[in-house]
C-alpha positions as CSV (number, residue, x, y, z in Angstrom):
1,X,28.6,72.9,95.3
2,X,26.0,75.3,94.0
3,X,24.9,78.0,96.3
4,X,21.2,78.5,97.0
5,X,19.9,80.9,94.4
6,X,19.3,84.4,95.7
7,X,17.6,87.4,94.3
8,X,20.4,89.9,94.3
9,X,20.8,90.1,90.6
10,X,17.1,89.5,89.8
11,X,15.8,92.3,92.0
12,X,17.9,94.8,90.1
13,X,16.3,93.9,86.8
14,X,12.7,94.1,87.8
15,X,9.9,92.0,89.2
16,X,8.9,90.6,85.8
17,X,12.0,88.5,85.7
18,X,11.3,87.1,89.2
19,X,8.5,85.0,87.9
20,X,11.0,82.8,86.1
21,X,13.3,82.3,89.1
22,X,13.4,78.7,90.3
23,X,11.2,77.4,87.5
24,X,13.9,76.7,84.9
25,X,17.5,75.9,85.1
26,X,20.2,74.8,82.7
27,X,22.1,76.4,79.8
28,X,21.8,77.0,76.1
29,X,23.3,73.5,75.4
30,X,21.7,71.3,78.0
31,X,19.1,69.9,75.7
32,X,21.5,67.9,73.5
33,X,25.0,67.2,72.5
34,X,25.1,69.9,69.9
35,X,25.4,67.8,66.7
36,X,24.5,64.5,65.0
37,X,28.1,63.4,65.1
38,X,28.2,63.4,68.9
39,X,30.3,66.6,69.2
40,X,29.7,68.9,72.1
41,X,28.8,72.4,71.0
42,X,29.6,75.2,73.5
43,X,27.7,78.5,73.2
44,X,30.2,81.4,73.7
45,X,28.4,84.8,74.2
46,X,31.0,87.4,73.1
47,X,30.6,91.1,73.7
48,X,33.5,92.2,71.5
49,X,32.1,95.0,69.4
50,X,35.1,96.3,67.3
51,X,35.5,94.6,63.9
52,X,39.2,93.9,64.4
53,X,38.5,92.3,67.8
54,X,35.6,90.2,66.5
55,X,37.9,89.0,63.7
56,X,40.5,88.1,66.3
57,X,38.0,86.2,68.4
58,X,36.7,84.3,65.4
59,X,40.2,83.3,64.3
60,X,40.9,81.8,67.8
61,X,37.6,80.0,67.8
62,X,38.2,78.7,64.3
63,X,41.7,77.4,65.4
64,X,40.1,75.6,68.4
65,X,37.3,74.1,66.3
66,X,39.9,72.8,63.7
67,X,41.8,71.1,66.4
68,X,38.9,69.8,68.5
69,X,36.3,68.0,66.5
70,X,34.7,66.6,69.6
71,X,34.2,70.0,71.3
72,X,33.0,72.8,69.0
73,X,32.5,76.4,70.0
74,X,29.8,78.6,68.5
75,X,30.1,82.4,68.9
76,X,26.9,84.1,70.0
77,X,27.6,87.7,69.2
78,X,26.1,90.2,71.6
79,X,26.7,93.8,72.7
80,X,27.6,95.6,75.9
81,X,24.4,97.6,76.1
82,X,21.8,96.0,78.3
83,X,24.0,93.0,79.1
84,X,23.3,92.9,82.8
85,X,19.5,92.7,82.4
86,X,19.9,90.2,79.5
87,X,22.0,87.9,81.6
88,X,19.4,88.1,84.5
89,X,16.8,86.9,82.0
90,X,19.0,84.2,80.6
91,X,20.1,82.8,84.0
92,X,16.6,82.8,85.5
93,X,15.1,81.4,82.3
94,X,17.6,78.6,81.9
95,X,19.0,79.9,78.6
96,X,22.3,81.4,79.6
97,X,25.2,80.3,77.3
98,X,28.0,78.1,78.5
99,X,30.7,80.8,78.3
100,X,29.9,84.3,79.3
101,X,32.0,87.4,78.3
102,X,31.5,90.4,80.7
103,X,33.5,92.4,83.3
104,X,34.6,91.8,86.8
105,X,32.6,94.6,88.5
106,X,29.4,93.3,86.9
107,X,29.6,89.6,87.6
108,X,29.6,89.9,91.4
109,X,25.9,89.5,91.9
110,X,25.7,86.6,89.5
111,X,28.4,84.8,91.5
112,X,26.7,85.6,94.7
113,X,23.4,84.1,93.4
114,X,25.2,80.9,92.4
115,X,25.1,81.2,88.6
116,X,28.8,81.0,87.9
117,X,31.0,77.9,88.1
118,X,34.1,77.8,90.3
119,X,36.9,77.5,87.9
120,X,39.8,77.2,90.4
121,X,40.6,73.6,89.6
122,X,40.3,74.0,85.9
123,X,42.7,76.8,85.2
124,X,45.9,75.9,83.5
125,X,48.8,76.1,86.0
126,X,51.1,78.0,83.7
127,X,48.4,80.6,82.9
128,X,47.6,80.9,86.6
129,X,51.2,81.7,87.4
130,X,51.5,84.2,84.5
131,X,48.8,86.5,85.8
132,X,49.4,88.6,88.9
133,X,47.7,87.8,92.2
134,X,46.1,91.2,92.2
135,X,44.3,90.6,88.9
136,X,43.2,87.1,90.0
137,X,41.8,88.7,93.2
138,X,39.5,90.8,91.0
139,X,37.7,87.6,89.8
140,X,37.8,85.7,93.1
141,X,34.7,85.6,95.3
142,X,34.5,83.6,98.5
143,X,37.8,81.9,97.6
144,X,36.4,80.8,94.3
145,X,37.8,82.0,90.9
146,X,34.6,82.6,89.0
147,X,36.2,84.0,85.7
148,X,39.2,84.2,83.6
149,X,40.5,87.8,83.6
150,X,41.5,88.8,80.1
151,X,42.0,92.5,79.2
152,X,42.1,95.7,81.2
153,X,42.3,99.4,80.9
154,X,44.0,102.1,82.9
155,X,43.5,105.8,83.0
156,X,46.3,107.8,81.3
157,X,47.1,111.3,80.3
158,X,47.8,112.0,76.7
159,X,49.4,115.3,75.7
160,X,49.8,117.6,72.6
161,X,53.6,117.7,72.7
162,X,53.7,120.9,70.6
163,X,51.5,122.8,73.1
164,X,53.6,121.6,76.0
165,X,56.8,122.8,74.2
166,X,55.1,126.2,73.4
167,X,54.4,126.6,77.1
168,X,58.0,125.8,78.0
169,X,57.0,122.5,79.6
170,X,59.2,119.4,79.4
171,X,57.4,116.1,78.7
172,X,57.6,113.9,81.8
173,X,59.7,110.8,81.1
174,X,59.9,109.0,84.5
175,X,58.3,105.8,85.5
176,X,55.3,107.7,86.8
177,X,53.9,111.2,87.0
178,X,52.4,112.8,90.2
179,X,49.1,114.6,90.3
180,X,51.0,117.8,91.3
181,X,53.0,117.5,88.0
182,X,49.7,117.0,86.0
183,X,48.3,120.1,87.8
184,X,51.3,122.2,87.1
185,X,51.4,121.2,83.4
186,X,47.7,121.9,83.1
187,X,48.1,125.4,84.5
188,X,51.2,126.1,82.4
189,X,49.4,125.2,79.2
190,X,46.2,127.0,79.9
191,X,45.9,130.1,77.7
192,X,43.1,132.4,76.5
193,X,42.4,130.0,73.6
194,X,42.9,126.6,75.3
195,X,42.6,124.7,78.6
196,X,45.4,122.6,79.9
197,X,43.3,119.5,80.4
198,X,40.1,118.0,79.0
199,X,38.6,115.1,80.8
200,X,35.5,113.3,79.7
201,X,33.7,112.7,83.0
202,X,30.1,112.5,81.9
203,X,30.1,109.1,83.6
204,X,32.7,109.7,86.3
205,X,32.4,106.8,88.8
206,X,34.7,104.3,87.3
207,X,37.6,106.8,87.0
208,X,37.0,108.2,90.5
209,X,36.9,104.7,92.1
210,X,39.9,103.4,90.1
211,X,42.3,106.4,90.6
212,X,41.3,106.7,94.3
213,X,43.4,103.6,95.0
214,X,46.5,105.7,94.3
215,X,45.7,107.6,97.5
216,X,44.6,104.5,99.4
217,X,41.0,105.4,98.8
218,X,39.2,102.1,99.0
219,X,35.6,103.3,99.7
220,X,34.5,99.8,100.7
221,X,35.6,97.2,103.2
222,X,34.1,93.7,103.7
223,X,32.5,91.5,101.1
224,X,29.1,90.6,99.7
225,X,26.2,91.7,101.9
226,X,28.6,92.6,104.8
227,X,30.3,95.4,102.9
228,X,30.5,98.8,104.5
229,X,31.5,102.2,103.1
230,X,33.8,104.9,104.3
231,X,34.3,108.2,102.4
232,X,37.2,110.1,103.8
233,X,40.1,112.3,102.6
234,X,41.6,109.5,100.6
235,X,38.4,108.7,98.7
236,X,37.8,112.4,98.0
237,X,41.4,113.2,96.9
238,X,40.8,112.7,93.1
239,X,37.4,114.5,92.8
240,X,38.7,117.4,94.9
241,X,41.8,117.7,92.7
242,X,39.7,117.7,89.5
243,X,37.4,120.3,91.2
244,X,40.3,122.5,92.2
245,X,41.8,122.4,88.7
246,X,38.4,123.3,87.2
247,X,37.2,126.0,89.5
248,X,40.3,127.4,91.2
249,X,43.1,126.9,88.6
250,X,40.6,127.1,85.7
251,X,42.9,124.7,83.8
252,X,40.3,122.0,83.2
253,X,37.7,122.6,80.5
254,X,34.4,122.5,82.4
255,X,32.5,121.4,79.4
256,X,34.6,118.3,79.1
257,X,33.4,117.2,82.5
258,X,29.9,116.6,81.0
259,X,31.2,114.8,77.9
260,X,32.4,111.3,77.1
261,X,36.1,110.6,76.6
262,X,35.6,110.2,72.9
263,X,33.8,113.6,72.7
264,X,36.8,115.3,74.3
265,X,39.2,113.9,71.7
266,X,37.8,116.4,69.2
267,X,39.0,119.2,71.4
268,X,42.3,117.5,71.9
269,X,42.9,117.1,68.1
270,X,41.8,120.8,67.6
271,X,44.3,122.2,70.1
272,X,41.5,123.3,72.5
273,X,43.0,121.2,75.3
274,X,46.7,120.5,75.7
275,X,46.1,117.2,77.6
276,X,43.3,114.7,78.1
277,X,42.9,111.8,80.6
278,X,41.4,108.8,78.8
279,X,41.1,105.1,79.1
280,X,44.4,103.6,77.9
281,X,42.6,102.0,75.0
282,X,42.4,105.4,73.3
283,X,46.1,105.2,72.4
284,X,45.3,103.2,69.3
285,X,42.3,105.4,68.4
286,X,44.4,108.5,68.7
287,X,47.1,107.0,66.5
288,X,44.5,106.1,63.9
289,X,42.2,109.2,64.1
290,X,44.4,112.2,64.9
291,X,45.0,114.7,62.1
292,X,48.1,114.2,60.0
293,X,51.1,115.7,61.7
294,X,49.5,115.8,65.2
295,X,52.4,115.5,67.6
296,X,51.1,113.7,70.7
297,X,52.6,111.6,73.5
298,X,51.3,109.3,76.2
299,X,52.5,110.5,79.6
300,X,53.7,108.2,82.5
301,X,51.1,106.6,84.8
302,X,49.5,108.9,87.3
303,X,50.9,108.4,90.8
304,X,49.1,109.3,94.0
305,X,50.4,109.3,97.6
306,X,50.5,105.5,97.6
307,X,51.9,105.0,94.2
308,X,50.7,104.5,90.6
309,X,47.9,102.2,91.6
310,X,44.6,101.8,89.8
311,X,41.7,99.3,89.9
312,X,41.9,96.1,87.9
313,X,38.4,95.6,86.5
314,X,39.2,93.2,83.7
315,X,36.9,91.9,81.0
316,X,36.1,88.4,82.0
317,X,35.1,85.0,80.7
318,X,32.9,82.9,83.1
319,X,31.2,79.6,82.8
320,X,27.5,79.0,83.5
321,X,27.3,76.7,86.5
322,X,24.3,74.9,85.0
323,X,26.2,74.1,81.8
324,X,26.6,70.4,81.1
325,X,30.1,71.1,79.9
326,X,31.9,73.2,82.6
327,X,35.2,71.3,82.1
328,X,35.1,71.5,78.3
329,X,34.3,75.2,78.6
330,X,37.3,75.7,80.9
331,X,39.6,73.8,78.5
332,X,38.5,76.1,75.7
333,X,39.2,79.1,77.8
334,X,42.7,77.9,78.7
335,X,43.3,77.8,74.9
336,X,41.6,81.1,74.4
337,X,43.8,82.8,77.0
338,X,47.1,81.5,75.7
339,X,49.6,84.3,75.4
340,X,49.6,84.7,71.6
341,X,45.8,84.5,71.4
342,X,45.1,87.0,74.2
343,X,47.7,89.3,72.7
344,X,45.8,89.4,69.4
345,X,42.6,90.4,71.2
346,X,44.3,92.9,73.4
347,X,46.1,94.6,70.5
348,X,42.9,94.7,68.4
349,X,41.0,96.2,71.3
350,X,43.9,98.5,72.5
351,X,43.7,97.1,76.0
352,X,46.2,95.7,78.5
353,X,46.4,91.9,78.5
354,X,46.3,90.2,81.9
355,X,49.1,87.8,81.4
356,X,52.9,88.5,81.1
357,X,53.2,86.3,78.0
358,X,50.5,88.2,76.2
359,X,52.0,91.5,77.2
360,X,55.3,90.4,75.7
361,X,53.5,89.6,72.5
362,X,51.7,92.9,72.4
363,X,55.1,94.7,72.8
364,X,56.1,93.0,69.6
365,X,52.9,93.9,67.8
366,X,53.0,97.5,69.0
367,X,56.7,98.1,68.4
368,X,56.0,101.0,66.1
369,X,53.7,102.8,68.5
370,X,55.7,104.3,71.4
371,X,52.5,105.1,73.4
372,X,52.0,101.4,74.0
373,X,55.2,101.5,76.2
374,X,53.3,103.7,78.7
375,X,50.1,101.8,78.3
376,X,51.7,98.5,79.2
377,X,53.6,100.2,82.1
378,X,50.4,101.4,83.6
379,X,49.2,97.8,83.8
380,X,51.9,97.1,86.4
381,X,49.9,99.1,89.0
382,X,46.5,97.4,88.5
383,X,45.2,95.6,91.6
384,X,41.9,94.1,92.6
385,X,39.8,96.8,94.2
386,X,37.5,96.3,97.2
387,X,34.4,97.3,95.3
388,X,34.6,94.1,93.2
389,X,33.7,92.2,96.3
390,X,30.6,94.3,97.0
391,X,27.4,92.5,95.9
392,X,25.3,95.7,95.3
393,X,28.1,97.8,93.9
394,X,26.6,98.1,90.4
395,X,23.3,99.4,91.9
396,X,25.1,101.9,94.1
397,X,27.3,103.1,91.2
398,X,24.4,103.7,88.9
399,X,21.8,105.2,91.2
400,X,24.0,106.9,93.9
401,X,27.6,107.5,93.0
402,X,27.3,108.7,89.4
403,X,24.7,111.4,90.0
404,X,26.6,112.5,93.2
405,X,29.9,112.8,91.4
406,X,28.2,114.6,88.5
407,X,26.8,117.2,90.9
408,X,30.1,117.8,92.6
409,X,32.0,118.2,89.4
410,X,29.3,120.6,88.2
411,X,30.0,122.6,91.4
412,X,26.5,122.1,92.7
413,X,27.4,120.5,96.0
414,X,30.4,120.5,98.3
415,X,32.8,117.7,98.9
416,X,31.2,117.2,102.3
417,X,27.8,116.8,100.7
418,X,29.4,114.5,98.1
419,X,30.7,112.3,100.9
420,X,27.3,112.3,102.7
421,X,25.4,111.3,99.5
422,X,27.8,108.5,98.8
423,X,27.6,107.1,102.3
424,X,23.9,107.7,103.0
425,X,23.0,106.3,99.6
426,X,24.9,103.1,100.3
427,X,23.1,102.8,103.7
428,X,19.8,103.0,101.9
429,X,20.8,100.3,99.3
430,X,22.4,98.0,101.8
431,X,19.5,98.2,104.1
């Protein structure tokens, strides 16, 4: 049953879009069967922006189309920038595609407003069993699975092995690495010419929210409009550690805190920082882009007081509830998510696949890249975080959390003021 359409997503995009709400419904395919031969044509809006990933997606779609003459899939290539507002316009205007590629943290409001189909009864049973409950939880709203979770990233530390050796530091080799170990290595490798750690935290919220789970920092409790926030010691553990390493230990390059992860890689390659925390996907970029002879390693997953736990915020594939072809779309996604197919996408994008079968395939594809061992190991601690159940999380993240974390990391406010800004800002947004 469809929910009554709300205005949660629409309000965030602006009043101009509101005029369309309730006037039009449907999907990009609801005006016809897609072809003169009677074949159904599904519009698949893909955000994959890397050439290798686009090629992998096209190959999978081509395989499906060759095997399914009655249900054809057409790729509608889009990009990540501006996707939220574009989807608001598409949904309210009745032009949303049948299949929608996005991410778990950004589809909450669309699910709450009743725009996404419940896929629970359509998901292949073997696929359902092959993906962990924690990852499925990240795409479950009100007991409805509203997306297929595909690929994920974790946050990992990468190290210049030569600089660690020069500082007399052994490369950690255990199943995980504590924050204390990271801090000690960063201090040991900080010299007059280099910092021990560079971390691109120009947009810090995702990393802070994800890594907080390792300290049982959940930030939110409750779901939807009933969610509440609590910012205590556990939630502040990661930003306080980064702050201490930057301004007390002086082992973190302060400039890096204003940069993107990709911008920090130049300092890493140039020996200006001994380590860098990055999204796990950077393993392939480092392997491809690092100078010849650059001796680097991926360090074990970071472990907080509660373990090596991070947020599962997967890329997702949802189905427009107004599509005439919800079942056919789900059948295609069951094919798309098969282990060998998902592995090709994950490997091309240097991301962690959600299913065990795809991970096994990636291990084969990445056999010559030892960093992938740690990347895949970091996927074992990914769980669905509470913020994925919070309807106005995206608005709070963009307007409250990001500037507050930026101020704290710039040493402009105290941790107490950070906590107050995060809490008070949520109260204002939640009303």
